[in-house]
PAZA-766755 format. One record per residue: x, y, z of N, C-alpha, C, O in turn. Coordinates in steps of 0.05 Angstrom, whole numbers, plus 32768, in hexadecimal, padded with zeros to 4 digits. Layout:
! PAZA-766755
  n.u  n.v  n.w ca.u ca.v ca.w  c.u  c.v  c.w  o.u  o.v  o.w
    X    Y    Z    X    Y    Z    X    Y    Z    X    Y    Z
...
END
This chain:
! PAZA-766755
  n.u  n.v  n.w ca.u ca.v ca.w  c.u  c.v  c.w  o.u  o.v  o.w
 7FDF 7BD8 830B 7FC7 7BE5 8302 7FC8 7C03 8306 7FC0 7C13 82F5
 7FD2 7C0A 831E 7FD4 7C27 8324 7FE7 7C35 8311 7FE2 7C4B 8309
 7FFD 7C27 830A 8010 7C32 82F8 8004 7C37 82DC 8008 7C4B 82CF
 7FF4 7C23 82D3 7FE7 7C26 82B9 7FD2 7C3D 82B9 7FD1 7C4C 82A6
 7FC3 7C3F 82CE 7FAF 7C55 82D0 7FBD 7C70 82D1 7FB5 7C83 82C3
 7FD3 7C71 82E1 7FE2 7C8A 82E3 7FEF 7C91 82C8 7FEE 7CA8 82BF
 7FFA 7C7D 82BB 8006 7C82 82A0 7FF2 7C8B 828C 7FF7 7C9D 827C
 7FDB 7C7E 828C 7FC5 7C86 8279 7FBB 7CA2 827E 7FB6 7CB1 826C
 7FB9 7CA9 8298 7FB0 7CC4 829F 7FC5 7CD9 8296 7FBD 7CEE 828C
 7FDE 7CD3 829A 7FF3 7CE6 8292 7FF3 7CE9 8273 7FF5 7CFF 8269
 7FF0 7CD3 8265 7FEF 7CD4 8248 7FD7 7CE5 823F 7FDA 7CF5 822D
 7FC0 7CE0 824B 7FA8 7CEF 8243 7FAB 7D0D 8249 7FA3 7D1D 8238
 7FB6 7D13 8260 7FBA 7D30 8267 7FCE 7D3D 8253 7FCA 7D54 824B
 7FE2 7D2E 824C 7FF6 7D39 8238 7FE9 7D3E 821D 7FED 7D53 8211
 7FD9 7D2C 8214 7FCB 7D2F 81FB 7FB8 7D47 81FC 7FB7 7D57 81E9
 7FA9 7D4A 8212 7F97 7D60 8215 7FA7 7D7B 8215 7F9E 7D8E 8209
 7FBD 7D7B 8223 7FCE 7D93 8225 7FD8 7D9B 8209 7FD8 7DB2 8202
 7FE1 7D87 81F9 7FEB 7D8C 81DE 7FD5 7D97 81CC 7FD9 7DAA 81BD
 7FBD 7D8C 81CF 7FA6 7D95 81BF 7F9F 7DB2 81C6 7F9B 7DC2 81B5
 7F9E 7DB8 81E0 7F98 7DD3 81E9 7FAD 7DE6 81DF 7FA6 7DFC 81D6
 7FC6 7DDF 81E2 7FDC 7DF0 81D9 7FDA 7DF5 81BB 7FDE 7E0C 81B2
 7FD5 7DE0 81AB 7FD3 7DE3 818E 7FBC 7DF5 8187 7FBF 7E06 8175
 7FA5 7DF2 8193 7F8D 7E03 818E 7F93 7E20 8195 7F8B 7E32 8187
 7FA1 7E24 81AB 7FA9 7E3F 81B3 7FBB 7E4C 819F 7FB8 7E63 8198
 7FCF 7E3C 8196 7FE2 7E47 8181 7FD3 7E4D 8168 7FD8 7E62 815B
 7FC1 7E3C 815F 7FB1 7E41 8147 7FA1 7E5B 8149 7FA0 7E6B 8136
 7F95 7E5F 8160 7F85 7E78 8165 7F97 7E90 8164 7F8F 7EA5 8159
 7FAF 7E8E 8170 7FC1 7EA5 8170 7FCB 7EAB 8154 7FCC 7EC3 814C
 7FD0 7E97 8144 7FD9 7E9B 8128 7FC2 7EA7 8118 7FC7 7EBA 8108
 7FAA 7E9D 811B 7F93 7EA8 810D 7F8F 7EC6 8114 7F89 7ED6 8103
 7F91 7ECC 812E 7F8E 7EE8 8137 7FA4 7EFA 812B 7F9E 7F10 8122
 7FBC 7EF0 812A 7FD2 7F00 811F 7FCE 7F04 8101 7FD3 7F1A 80F7
 7FC5 7EF0 80F3 7FC0 7EF2 80D6 7FA9 7F06 80D1 7FAB 7F16 80BF
 7F94 7F05 80E1 7F7E 7F17 80DE 7F87 7F34 80E2 7F80 7F46 80D3
 7F97 7F38 80F7 7FA2 7F53 80FD 7FB3 7F5D 80E6 7FB1 7F74 80DE
 7FC4 7F4C 80DB 7FD5 7F53 80C4 7FC4 7F5B 80AC 7FC9 7F6F 809E
 7FB0 7F4B 80A6 7F9E 7F50 808F 7F90 7F6B 8093 7F8D 7F7B 8080
 7F86 7F70 80AB 7F78 7F89 80B1 7F8C 7FA1 80AD 7F84 7FB6 80A3
 7FA4 7F9E 80B7 7FB8 7FB3 80B5 7FBF 7FB8 8097 7FC1 7FCF 808F
 7FC1 7FA3 8088 7FC7 7FA7 806B 7FB0 7FB5 805D 7FB4 7FC7 804D
 7F97 7FAC 8063 7F80 7FB9 8057 7F7E 7FD6 805F 7F77 7FE7 804E
 7F85 7FDD 8077 7F85 7FF8 8080 7F9A 8009 8071 7F94 801F 8069
 7FB1 7FFE 806D 7FC6 800C 805E 7FBE 8010 8041 7FC3 8024 8035
 7FB1 7FFC 8035 7FA7 7FFE 801A 7F92 8015 8018 7F93 8025 8005
 7F80 8016 802B 7F6C 802C 802B 7F79 8047 802E 7F71 805A 8020
 7F8D 8049 803F 7F9B 8062 8043 7FA9 806B 8029 7FA6 8082 8021
 7FB7 8058 801D 7FC5 805F 8004 7FB2 8067 7FEE 7FB7 807B 7FE0
 7F9C 8059 7FEC 7F87 8060 7FD8 7F7C 807C 7FDE 7F78 808C 7FCB
 7F76 8082 7FF7 7F6B 809C 7FFE 7F7E 80B2 7FF6 7F76 80C7 7FEB
 7F98 80AF 7FFB 7FAC 80C3 7FF4 7FAD 80C6 7FD6 7FAD 80DD 7FCC
 7FAD 80B0 7FC7 7FAF 80B3 7FAA 7F96 80C0 7F9E 7F99 80D0 7F8B
 7F7F 80BB 7FAA 7F66 80C8 7FA0 7F67 80E6 7FA6 7F5F 80F6 7F95
 7F6F 80ED 7FBE 7F71 8109 7FC5 7F84 8118 7FB2 7F7D 812D 7FA7
 7F9B 810C 7FAD 7FAF 8119 7F9B 7FA5 811A 7F7E 7FAB 812E 7F70
 7F98 8105 7F75 7F8F 8105 7F59 7F79 811A 7F54 7F74 8121 7F3D
 7F6C 8123 7F69 7F57 8137 7F66 7F5F 8153 7F70 7F4E 8165 7F71
 7F78 8156 7F78 7F81 816F 7F83 7F82 8185 7F6D 7F8E 8181 7F58
 7F74 819B 7F71 7F74 81B1 7F5D 7F91 81BA 7F56 7F96 81C0 7F3E
 7FA2 81BC 7F6A 7FBD 81C5 7F64 7FCD 81B1 7F54 7FDE 81B8 7F43
 7FC8 8197 7F58 7FD6 8182 7F48 7FCB 8183 7F2C 7FDA 8181 7F19
 7FB0 8185 7F29 7FA4 8186 7F0E 7FAF 819E 7EFF 7FB5 819C 7EE7
 7FB1 81B5 7F0C 7FBC 81CE 7EFF 7FD9 81C9 7EF6 7FE1 81D1 7EE1
 7FE9 81BD 7F08 8005 81B7 7F01 8007 81A5 7EE9 8018 81A8 7ED8
 7FF5 8191 7EE7 7FF5 817F 7ED0 7FEE 818F 7EB7 7FFB 818C 7EA2
 7FDA 81A0 7EB9 7FD2 81B1 7EA2 7FE9 81C2 7E98 7FED 81C5 7E80
 7FF9 81CC 7EAB 800F 81DE 7EA4 8029 81CE 7EA0 803E 81DB 7E9B
 8029 81B4 7EA1 8041 81A3 7E9F 8056 81AC 7EB3 806E 81AE 7EAC
 804E 81B2 7ECB 8060 81BE 7EE0 8067 81A9 7EF4 805A 81A5 7F09
 807D 819A 7EEF 8087 8185 7F01 808E 8191 7F1C 8089 8185 7F31
 809B 81A8 7F1C 80A3 81B5 7F35 808B 81BA 7F48 808D 81B5 7F60
 8075 81C3 7F3D 805D 81C8 7F4D 8053 81AE 7F59 804A 81AE 7F71
 8053 8199 7F4A 804A 817F 7F54 805C 8176 7F6B 8053 816D 7F80
 8076 8178 7F66 808A 8170 7F7B 8086 817F 7F95 8085 8174 7FAA
 8082 819A 7F93 807E 81AA 7FAA 8064 81A3 7FB8 8063 81A1 7FD1
 804F 819F 7FA9 8035 8199 7FB5 8035 817E 7FC3 802B 817C 7FD9
 8042 816A 7FB7 8043 8150 7FC4 8053 8151 7FDD 804D 8142 7FF1
 8068 8161 7FDE 8079 8162 7FF6 806A 8171 800C 806E 816B 8024
 805A 8185 8005 8049 8192 801A 8036 817D 8026 8032 817B 803E
 802A 816D 8015 8017 8158 801D 8026 8144 802F 801B 813C 8044
 803D 813B 8027 804C 8127 8037 8054 8133 8053 8053 8125 8067
 805B 814D 8053 8062 8159 806D 804A 815B 807F 804C 8155 8097
 8032 8161 8074 801A 8162 8085 8013 8146 808F 8009 8143 80A5
 8019 8131 807F 8014 8116 8088 8026 810F 80A0 801D 8102 80B3
 803F 8118 809F 8051 8113 80B5 8048 8121 80CF 804A 8117 80E5
 803C 8139 80CB 8033 8149 80E2 801B 813D 80EF 8019 813C 8108
 8008 8132 80DF 7FEE 812A 80E9 7FEB 810C 80EC 7FD5 8103 80F3
 7FFF 80FC 80E6 7FFB 80E0 80E9 8014 80D0 80E5 8028 80DB 80DB
 8014 80B7 80ED 802B 80A5 80E9 8024 8092 80D2 8019 807D 80D6
 802C 809B 80BB 8025 808B 80A3 803D 807A 809A 803A 806A 8087
 8053 807C 80A7 806B 806D 809F 8076 8079 8085 806F 8090 807D
 8086 806A 8077 8092 8073 805E 807C 8074 8048 806F 8060 8043
 8079 808B 803C 8066 808E 8026 8075 809C 800F 8081 80B1 8012
 8075 808F 7FF8 8080 809B 7FDF 806A 80A0 7FCC 8056 8091 7FCB
 806C 80B5 7FBC 8057 80BC 7FA9 8065 80C1 7F8E 8079 80CF 7F8C
 8058 80B5 7F7A 8063 80B8 7F5F 804C 80C0 7F4C 8036 80B5 7F4E
 8051 80D4 7F3B 803E 80DC 7F27 8048 80D3 7F0C 8060 80D1 7F07
 8034 80CC 7EFB 803B 80C2 7EE0 802E 80D3 7ECA 801A 80E1 7ECF
 8039 80D2 7EB3 802E 80E1 7E9C 8018 80D0 7E90 8013 80B9 7E98
 800A 80DB 7E7D 7FF5 80CC 7E6F 8001 80B5 7E5F 7FF2 80A2 7E59
 801B 80B6 7E59 8028 80A0 7E4B 8035 808C 7E5E 8044 807B 7E56
 802E 808F 7E78 8038 807D 7E8D 8056 807E 7E90 8063 8069 7E93
 8061 8096 7E90 807D 809A 7E97 807E 80A7 7EB2 806B 80B6 7EBA
 8093 80A2 7EC1 8097 80AF 7EDB 8099 80CD 7ED6 80A9 80D5 7EC5
 808A 80DD 7EE5 808B 80FA 7EE0 8095 8108 7EF9 80A7 8119 7EF6
 808B 8102 7F10 8095 810E 7F29 8096 80F8 7F3E 8083 80E9 7F42
 80AD 80F6 7F4B 80B1 80E2 7F61 80B7 80F2 7F7A 80CA 8102 7F7B
 80A9 80EC 7F8F 80AD 80FB 7FA9 80C9 80F6 7FB4 80D3 8107 7FC2
 80D5 80E0 7FAE 80EF 80D9 7FB9 8106 80E1 7FA8 811D 80DF 7FB0
 8101 80EB 7F8F 8118 80F2 7F7D 810E 8106 7F68 8101 80FE 7F55
 8114 811F 7F6D 810A 8135 7F5C 8115 8132 7F3F 8107 813A 7F2C
 812D 8128 7F3C 8139 8127 7F22 8132 810E 7F11 8138 810D 7EF9
 8125 80FB 7F1E 811F 80E2 7F10 8104 80E3 7F03 80EF 80E3 7F10
 8103 80E4 7EE8 80EA 80E5 7EDA 80EF 80DC 7EBD 8106 80DB 7EB3
 80D9 80D6 7EAF 80DB 80CE 7E93 80DD 80B1 7E8E 80DC 80A8 7E77
 80E0 80A0 7EA3 80E3 8084 7E9F 80C8 8078 7E96 80B4 807C 7EA4
 80C8 8069 7E80 80AF 805B 7E78 80A9 8044 7E8B 80BA 8034 7E92
 8090 8043 7E94 8088 802F 7EA8 8074 801A 7E9E 8070 8006 7EAC
 8068 801F 7E88 8052 800E 7E7F 805B 7FF2 7E79 804A 7FDF 7E7A
 8074 7FED 7E73 807E 7FD3 7E6C 807E 7FBF 7E83 807C 7FA7 7E7F
 8080 7FCA 7E9B 8082 7FB7 7EB2 8070 7FBF 7EC9 8070 7FB1 7EDE
 8060 7FD3 7EC6 804D 7FDC 7EDC 8031 7FD8 7ED2 8024 7FEB 7EC8
 8027 7FC0 7ED5 800C 7FB9 7ECC 7FF6 7FC8 7ED9 7FE1 7FCE 7ECD
 7FFA 7FD0 7EF3 7FE6 7FE0 7F01 7FE2 7FFB 7EF4 7FCB 8005 7EF2
 7FF7 8007 7EEA 7FF5 8021 7EDC 7FE5 801E 7EC3 7FD4 802F 7EBC
 7FEB 8009 7EB4 7FDC 8004 7E9B 7FBE 8000 7EA1 7FAD 800A 7E92
 7FB9 7FF1 7EB6 7F9D 7FEC 7EBD 7F8E 8006 7EC4 7F78 800B 7EBB
 7F9B 8018 7ED3 7F8F 8031 7EDB 7F8A 8043 7EC2 7F75 804F 7EC0
 7F9D 8043 7EB0 7F99 8053 7E98 7F82 8049 7E88 7F71 8058 7E7E
 7F80 802F 7E84 7F6A 8023 7E74 7F4F 8026 7E82 7F3B 802E 7E75
 7F4E 8020 7E9C 7F34 8020 7EAA 7F2C 803C 7EB4 7F15 8041 7EB9
 7F40 804D 7EB8 7F3D 8067 7EC4 7F30 8065 7EDF 7F20 8076 7EE7
 7F37 8050 7EED 7F2E 804C 7F09 7F46 8046 7F1B 7F5A 803C 7F11
 7F44 804C 7F34 7F5A 8046 7F47 7F60 8028 7F49 7F4F 8017 7F44
 7F78 8022 7F51 7F81 8007 7F53 7F95 8005 7F6B 7FA7 8015 7F6E
 7F90 7FF1 7F7C 7FA2 7FED 7F93 7FAD 7FD0 7F92 7F9E 7FBE 7F8D
 7FC7 7FCE 7F97 7FD3 7FB3 7F96 7FEB 7FB2 7FA9 7FF4 7FC6 7FB3
 7FF3 7F99 7FAE 800C 7F95 7FBC 8020 7F8A 7FA7 801A 7F76 7F9A
 8036 7F99 7FA4 8049 7F92 7F8E 8065 7F90 7F99 806C 7F9C 7FAD
 8074 7F80 7F8B 8091 7F7E 7F91 80A0 7F8D 7F7B 80A0 7F85 7F64
 80AC 7FA3 7F83 80BD 7FB3 7F72 80D8 7FB2 7F7E 80E4 7F9C 7F81
 80E3 7FC9 7F85 80FC 7FCA 7F95 80F8 7FBD 7FB0 810A 7FB1 7FBB
 80DF 7FBF 7FB9 80D7 7FB3 7FD3 80B9 7FAC 7FD1 80AB 7FB5 7FBF
 80B0 7F9C 7FE3 8094 7F94 7FE4 8084 7FAB 7FF1 808B 7FB4 8007
 8070 7FB5 7FE2 8060 7FCC 7FED 8044 7FCD 7FE1 803E 7FBE 7FCF
 8035 7FDF 7FEC 801A 7FE4 7FE3 801B 7FFB 7FD0 8027 8010 7FD5
 800E 7FF8 7FB9 800D 800E 7FA5 7FF0 8014 7F9F 7FE0 8003 7F97
 7FE8 802D 7FA3 7FCD 8037 7F9D 7FD0 804B 7F87 7FDD 8060 7F8A
 7FC4 8045 7F70 7FC6 8056 7F58 7FAB 8061 7F51 7F97 8052 7F4F
 7FA9 807B 7F4D 7F90 8088 7F45 7F95 8098 7F2B 7FAA 80A4 7F28
 7F82 8097 7F19 7F85 80A7 7F00 7F82 80C5 7F06 7F73 80CD 7F18
 7F90 80D4 7EF7 7F8C 80F1 7EF8 7F7E 80F9 7EDE 7F88 80F5 7EC8
 7F66 8103 7EE1 7F54 8109 7ECB 7F4F 8127 7EC9 7F4B 8134 7EDE
 7F50 8132 7EB1 7F49 814E 7EAC 7F34 814E 7E97 7F39 8147 7E80
 7F1C 8157 7E9E 7F06 8157 7E8B 7F02 813B 7E80 7EFE 8138 7E67
 7F03 8127 7E91 7EFF 810B 7E89 7F15 80FF 7E78 7F13 80E9 7E6E
 7F2B 810E 7E74 7F42 8104 7E65 7F58 80FB 7E78 7F5E 8109 7E8C
 7F63 80E3 7E73 7F79 80D9 7E83 7F92 80E9 7E7D 7F9C 80E9 7E67
 7F9C 80F7 7E92 7FB5 8107 7E8D 7FCC 80FC 7E9D 7FE2 8107 7E9C
 7FC7 80E7 7EAD 7FDD 80DB 7EBD 7FD1 80CC 7ED4 7FB9 80C6 7ED5
 7FE2 80C5 7EE6 7FD9 80B6 7EFE 7FEC 80BD 7F15 8002 80C6 7F12
 7FE2 80B7 7F2D 7FF2 80BB 7F45 7FF2 80A0 7F54 7FDE 8092 7F56
 8009 809A 7F5E 800E 8081 7F6C 8018 8086 7F88 802D 8094 7F8B
 800B 807B 7F9B 8014 807E 7FB7 801F 8062 7FBF 8012 804E 7FBD
 8038 8063 7FC9 8046 804A 7FD0 804B 804A 7FEE 8058 805C 7FF8
 8041 8036 7FFB 8045 8033 8018 8050 8018 801E 8049 8004 8012
 8062 8017 8031 806E 7FFE 8039 8060 7FF1 8050 804A 7FF9 8058
 806C 7FDC 805B 8060 7FCD 8070 806D 7FD3 808B 8068 7FC4 809F
 807E 7FE7 808D 808C 7FED 80A5 8079 7FF2 80BD 807D 7FE6 80D2
 8065 8002 80B9 8052 8008 80CE 8043 7FF0 80D7 803C 7FED 80EF
 803E 7FDD 80C5 8030 7FC5 80CC 8041 7FB2 80DD 8037 7FA6 80F0
 805A 7FB0 80D6 806C 7F9D 80E3 8074 7FA6 80FF 807F 7F96 810F
 806E 7FBF 8106 8076 7FC9 8120 8062 7FC1 8134 8065 7FC7 814C
END
């Protein structure tokens, strides 16, 4: 009888321990998922803020008016340098597009421009049609967050700016 009682007690304790362990693991996973979602939302807000600032920059608007790619390239690099100085934003790439949705200025490659993007970049098409900002997570060369804002001059769509941020800062 003592053996049965002892065996039953051990079995019950084991079951309770497994249940507690499983509940603890579930809570840890839920907390990690919540933190990841918050970090992703924060990165999305940051990317959108940058794209909105650049889309309304007087110097960027003037460069668009003058069709001056060099001025846009210089301005965006000044902005990227100040971002490095004042914060840890991780890898940030910025791309400007023409009103016809072609690549116009890329922060990572001064010589790369003119590529038509409307055929495979639905976010760009959406921004041109709606003339409102758009943020998404997309798989291109890599999985990243893309925040696209229209560039408007006197209510006319003259292009867009796209801020591309990765998940490196989140995964650290």
